[in-house]
Backbone bond lengths (Angstrom), bond angles and torsions (degrees), N, CA, C in turn:
res aa  C-N    CA-C-N  psi(-1)  N-CA   C-N-CA  omega(-1)  CA-C   N-CA-C  phi
1 M - - - 1.455 - - 1.528 110.53 -
2 E 1.343 116.15 -38.62 1.464 120.29 -179.26 1.536 111.47 -64.06
3 E 1.339 117.01 -36.84 1.472 119.96 177.83 1.522 110.80 -62.68
4 L 1.326 117.13 -40.82 1.462 121.74 178.13 1.526 110.20 -63.69
5 L 1.309 117.27 -46.18 1.466 120.82 178.04 1.531 111.33 -59.46
6 N 1.318 117.43 -39.30 1.469 120.25 178.44 1.518 111.25 -64.25
7 L 1.334 117.72 -40.16 1.465 120.35 176.71 1.524 111.12 -64.57
8 L 1.333 116.86 -39.65 1.458 120.63 -178.55 1.534 111.51 -70.47
9 R 1.310 117.14 -25.89 1.472 121.28 -179.52 1.523 112.87 -72.47
10 D 1.332 118.63 -20.81 1.461 119.41 -172.28 1.522 114.21 -77.14
11 G 1.337 118.20 -7.13 1.458 121.21 174.46 1.509 115.85 82.51
12 H 1.320 118.79 1.90 1.456 121.00 178.24 1.526 110.11 -88.78
13 S 1.329 116.01 141.84 1.463 118.76 177.04 1.518 108.62 -81.49
14 R 1.313 115.81 142.09 1.453 122.10 179.87 1.523 108.98 -145.00
15 S 1.308 115.42 147.75 1.462 119.30 172.36 1.532 107.64 -79.57
16 I 1.303 115.45 165.03 1.472 120.51 175.75 1.524 109.13 -58.11
17 E 1.338 116.02 -39.58 1.462 121.11 -179.60 1.531 111.07 -62.83
18 M 1.342 116.42 -40.70 1.464 120.21 178.96 1.528 110.92 -65.26
19 L 1.344 116.27 -42.65 1.465 119.75 177.66 1.517 110.49 -60.87
20 A 1.336 116.87 -43.53 1.465 121.13 -179.63 1.528 110.68 -61.83
21 A 1.323 116.72 -43.10 1.465 120.25 179.88 1.530 111.24 -64.97
22 E 1.334 116.88 -42.97 1.468 120.32 -179.11 1.527 111.99 -66.02
23 L 1.331 116.06 -30.41 1.465 120.22 -178.35 1.525 112.28 -100.35
24 N 1.343 116.28 4.27 1.465 121.69 177.72 1.528 112.20 53.79
25 T 1.342 114.37 51.77 1.460 120.66 -179.84 1.526 108.72 -143.97
26 S 1.314 117.43 -174.88 1.468 121.77 -178.34 1.530 111.34 -91.15
27 T 1.323 115.89 160.08 1.463 120.16 175.80 1.526 110.53 -65.88
28 D 1.344 116.96 -33.26 1.471 119.59 176.92 1.524 110.76 -61.86
29 D 1.334 116.36 -41.24 1.465 120.66 178.58 1.529 110.58 -63.60
30 I 1.324 116.99 -44.00 1.472 120.83 178.97 1.524 110.16 -62.54
31 N 1.336 117.23 -45.15 1.472 120.43 178.89 1.519 111.16 -59.47
32 R 1.331 118.05 -42.14 1.478 121.22 178.24 1.526 110.60 -62.77
33 K 1.333 116.49 -44.14 1.461 119.97 -178.79 1.526 111.73 -67.12
34 I 1.322 116.53 -41.51 1.472 120.48 177.87 1.526 109.81 -61.24
35 E 1.326 116.50 -46.39 1.471 120.56 179.83 1.531 110.26 -61.07
36 F 1.320 117.48 -43.63 1.464 121.08 178.65 1.522 110.83 -60.45
37 L 1.340 116.60 -48.15 1.467 120.73 -178.30 1.526 112.07 -64.62
38 E 1.343 116.96 -36.23 1.470 120.30 176.63 1.521 110.52 -66.23
39 R 1.322 116.93 -46.23 1.481 120.14 -179.41 1.517 112.39 -66.41
40 A 1.330 115.90 -30.77 1.467 120.11 178.83 1.527 111.65 -78.20
41 G 1.329 116.33 -7.68 1.457 120.61 178.85 1.526 113.82 78.75
42 L 1.332 116.66 18.68 1.464 120.26 -179.74 1.521 112.71 -89.10
43 I 1.332 116.85 -25.48 1.460 121.47 177.75 1.519 108.84 -138.24
44 R 1.314 115.52 162.93 1.458 120.16 172.08 1.523 107.89 -145.37
45 R 1.318 114.74 145.29 1.459 121.31 179.55 1.525 109.13 -68.89
46 V 1.311 116.01 135.79 1.455 121.18 175.99 1.521 106.66 -85.29
47 L 1.325 115.82 121.34 1.452 120.64 -176.81 1.508 111.10 -77.95
48 N 1.336 115.57 158.94 1.463 120.97 178.79 1.518 110.81 -60.23
49 I 1.311 115.37 151.20 1.461 121.88 176.76 1.515 109.44 -69.92
50 K 1.316 116.01 142.35 1.467 120.55 176.67 1.521 110.25 -55.84
51 N 1.306 117.24 138.81 1.460 121.09 -179.38 1.527 112.03 -109.51
52 D 1.308 116.49 40.38 1.458 119.23 173.89 1.525 108.16 -142.32
53 C 1.304 115.94 162.77 1.461 119.20 -176.59 1.521 109.49 -129.61
54 S 1.311 115.34 125.85 1.461 120.16 176.38 1.524 110.41 -95.90
55 H 1.320 117.17 6.09 1.458 121.68 -177.98 1.519 112.77 -99.35
56 G 1.332 117.11 -3.48 1.456 120.47 176.80 1.511 114.87 70.59
57 C 1.329 117.81 32.32 1.462 118.38 -176.50 1.527 112.08 -77.56
58 N 1.334 116.79 -23.74 1.464 121.53 178.49 1.522 112.68 49.92
59 G 1.313 117.34 41.27 1.455 121.22 177.03 1.514 114.65 86.41
60 G 1.308 117.68 -3.01 1.465 120.48 178.86 1.513 110.98 -99.98
61 H 1.323 116.86 -159.76 1.465 121.54 177.99 1.527 109.60 -61.17
62 C 1.303 116.69 128.24 1.464 121.14 -175.61 1.523 109.59 -119.54
63 P 1.324 118.33 104.97 1.457 120.35 -177.71 1.525 113.86 -70.00
64 G 1.331 117.98 -13.47 1.461 119.55 -175.83 1.506 115.22 -94.48
65 C 1.326 118.69 -12.12 1.466 117.78 -176.59 1.517 110.95 -96.80
66 K 1.330 116.26 160.46 1.455 119.96 -175.14 1.515 112.82 -67.77
67 A 1.326 118.21 -19.10 1.462 119.75 178.31 1.523 111.12 -64.35
68 H 1.334 117.80 -26.40 1.456 121.12 -177.69 1.524 113.87 -117.59
69 S 1.320 117.52 -24.79 1.467 118.57 -172.34 1.515 113.90 -95.83
70 G 1.340 116.63 -23.42 1.462 119.30 -176.03 1.512 113.05 74.42
71 K 1.354 117.32 7.97 1.462 120.88 179.75 1.524 109.48 -75.99
72 S 1.322 117.38 131.57 1.454 118.83 174.27 1.520 107.99 -80.50
73 G 1.323 115.58 147.67 1.457 120.34 -179.52 1.507 113.31 87.86
74 S 1.321 118.59 -13.52 1.459 119.80 176.48 1.524 108.25 -85.30
75 F 1.310 117.22 171.28 1.460 120.51 -177.56 1.517 110.30 -116.35
76 T 1.329 115.42 162.69 1.452 120.60 175.81 1.518 107.82 -91.28
77 C 1.315 116.98 125.29 1.463 120.61 -177.06 1.527 111.01 -80.78
78 K 1.304 116.34 162.67 1.466 122.87 -177.42 1.521 111.64 -55.38
79 G 1.308 118.08 -37.64 1.448 121.07 -179.60 1.518 113.56 -66.48
80 C 1.327 116.46 -18.17 1.457 120.35 -178.20 1.531 112.58 -105.22
81 L 1.328 117.48 -0.89 1.452 121.52 177.46 1.518 110.38 -81.80
82 P 1.339 117.98 157.38 1.455 119.39 172.85 1.528 109.56 -63.51
83 E 1.317 117.04 157.91 1.462 120.63 179.57 1.523 108.94 -55.53
84 G 1.319 117.25 130.14 1.459 122.05 -177.68 1.514 113.55 84.63
85 G 1.314 118.00 0.54 1.457 120.87 178.98 1.517 111.83 68.36
86 F 1.317 116.04 -147.82 1.464 121.37 -177.76 1.523 111.69 -112.73
87 K 1.321 117.81 25.10 1.462 119.57 -174.81 1.520 112.99 -68.39
88 N 1.327 119.23 -15.63 1.460 120.88 179.64 1.529 112.80 -95.95
89 M 1.322 117.20 1.86 1.464 120.39 178.59 1.514 110.01 -77.85
90 G 1.322 114.92 157.50 1.449 119.47 170.86 1.510 109.84 -70.70
91 E 1.303 116.03 174.69 1.461 119.64 178.63 1.516 109.34 -80.26
92 M 1.325 115.17 159.49 1.455 119.65 178.22 1.522 109.93 -131.82
93 W 1.316 114.92 144.25 1.463 121.91 174.86 1.506 107.91 -126.84
94 E 1.300 114.81 149.06 1.450 121.85 178.97 1.520 107.66 -109.72
95 V 1.317 116.90 128.51 1.450 120.87 175.62 1.515 107.58 -80.74
96 I 1.316 115.95 125.64 1.470 122.28 -175.40 1.514 110.55 -90.40
């Protein structure tokens, strides 16, 4: 369990399959451990970034999103995301 927590702490997104390969175990085992850690309140899934912009950037420079402003707590707007957004990334969990 500690090895899994260490992987989750590094901030890189990984699929369940990638975690299983790195830990030399099955995806079922990883899913069980993730579920246990979530229920125990030790980790939480990082949700997708909002895909809308209330700053009116319309795909151009957006002074209100964190991609350009450096403000913590703000979000990255759709105009500042890579093409297709982040739907091809692995999942991410945050260690609490």
